[in-house]
C-alpha positions, 0 to 999 in steps of 0.5 A, spaced: 554 524 439 562 521 440 563 529 443 557 528 448 559 521 450 566 524 451 563 530 455 559 525 459 565 520 460 569 526 463 563 529 467 563 522 470 571 522 471 571 528 475 565 526 480 569 520 482 574 524 484 570 526 490 571 522 496 567 516 497 563 519 503 561 525 499 559 521 493 554 516 498 552 523 501 550 525 494 546 518 493 542 519 498 539 525 495 537 521 489 530 517 488 532 510 489 529 507 483 534 512 479 539 509 483 538 502 481 536 503 474 540 508 472 546 510 476 548 503 478 549 502 471 555 508 470 560 505 472 563 499 478 565 505 483 558 507 483 555 500 483 559 498 489 557 505 493 550 503 491 550 497 493 553 498 500 548 497 506 551 504 508 547 508 503 541 505 504 541 505 512 542 513 511 537 513 506 532 510 511 534 515 516 533 521 511 526 519 510 525 518 517 524 510 516 528 510 522 531 514 528 539 515 530 538 510 535 535 505 531 537 498 534 533 493 531 536 488 526 534 489 519 536 483 514 536 487 508 536 495 508 535 496 501 529 492 501 527 495 508 527 502 504 523 500 499 517 496 503 517 502 508 517 507 502 511 503 499 507 502 505 501 506 504 493 505 503 493 502 496 485 503 496 484 509 492 478 513 495 477 508 501 473 513 505 468 515 499 471 523 499 470 522 491 464 519 491 464 512 488 470 513 484 475 507 483 469 503 486 465 497 482 458 497 485 457 489 483 450 488 487 446 494 488 440 491 492 434 495 495 435 503 496 443 501 493 449 504 495 450 511 498 454 516 500 452 520 507 456 525 511 458 522 518 454 525 523 457 529 529 456 523 534 458 518 529 465 522 528 466 522 536 466 515 536 470 513 529 477 513 531 480 518 525 477 525 525 479 526 518 474 521 516 468 525 514 464 521 509 462 513 509 459 508 504 452 506 506 448 500 504 441 499 503 436 493 506 438 488 501 445 485 499 450 491 497 457 489 494 463 493 491 470 491 489 476 495 487 482 492 483 489 494 485 495 494 480 501 492 485 506 493 479 503 500 478 503 502 485 511 500 485 511 492 488 515 489 482 515 482 481 522 480 484 520 483 491 514 480 491 517 473 489 523 473 494 521 478 500 514 476 500 511 482 503 506 482 508 498 485 506 495 488 512 487 489 511 483 493 515 476 496 514 471 499 519 464 497 519 457 499 523 450 497 523 444 501 525 441 500 532 434 498 529 437 493 524 441 487 523 446 486 519 451 482 515 458 484 513 463 480 509 470 482 507 474 478 502 481 479 498 484 476 492 490 476 489 489 475 482 494 473 476 495 478 470 489 474 467 485 475 473 485 468 475 485 467 483 492 466 486 490 467 493 483 468 497 483 471 504 476 471 507 475 472 515 468 469 517 462 474 516 460 479 522 453 478 524 450 484 528 443 483 531 438 488 531 438 493 537 445 493 537 449 498 540 452 501 533 458 501 534 464 502 529 467 495 529 474 494 526 476 487 522 484 487 521 488 481 518 495 480 515 497 475 510 503 474 506 504 474 499 504 467 496 511 464 494 512 465 486 507 471 485 506 473 478 500 477 479 499 484 478 492 486 481 489 485 488 481 485 489 477 487 494 471 486 495 466 489 501 459 485 502 454 489 507 447 487 508 441 490 512 444 497 513 
């Protein structure tokens, strides 16, 4: 045990003989979480280098989060890096490619929820040509939901408390031309005990019978509440009249 620790200390000492600029370049290739949870604890030199703005700006450049001519102000490059690296769709199976996997069918009225292929005409109108399937509701109330564990997705508590990143919610819906319908979306932030900490719910969209059957987008942004200590985020979707 003592010999192994001695060799490790010698290895760190040898690495530390490299110019700081070379060490910084090496650190740009190390996963960010490893830098903070492991490398930063090795010695004071590594800690100071890992805390440099230069390192996190280089990592942003390397990952393609910024370009060489980036001129927008950034308050904290470390936080900026993590927020950009976490920027993705947090919903699993959002476009029905895996059927109803990850979704809970809370209300299944009428002929129940179904998954169908987008027709050629529908694909032409939909803004994303990669989407091939969609969720279909019945003539009566249909409600589905999904719980997203934000911590499991990489949003640790300190980041949510201090930075309070924005939550961007987007969804698309359409109605049949021969049926009226009602669309409603609700997003709740839940505590670890599943108690609601915040609810974001735009007004329901009412579509009259004999509509144009066009795809419509609902889009809103909400910031995390202060002192957020929750784990999951729950999304509800309710449609009637399809």
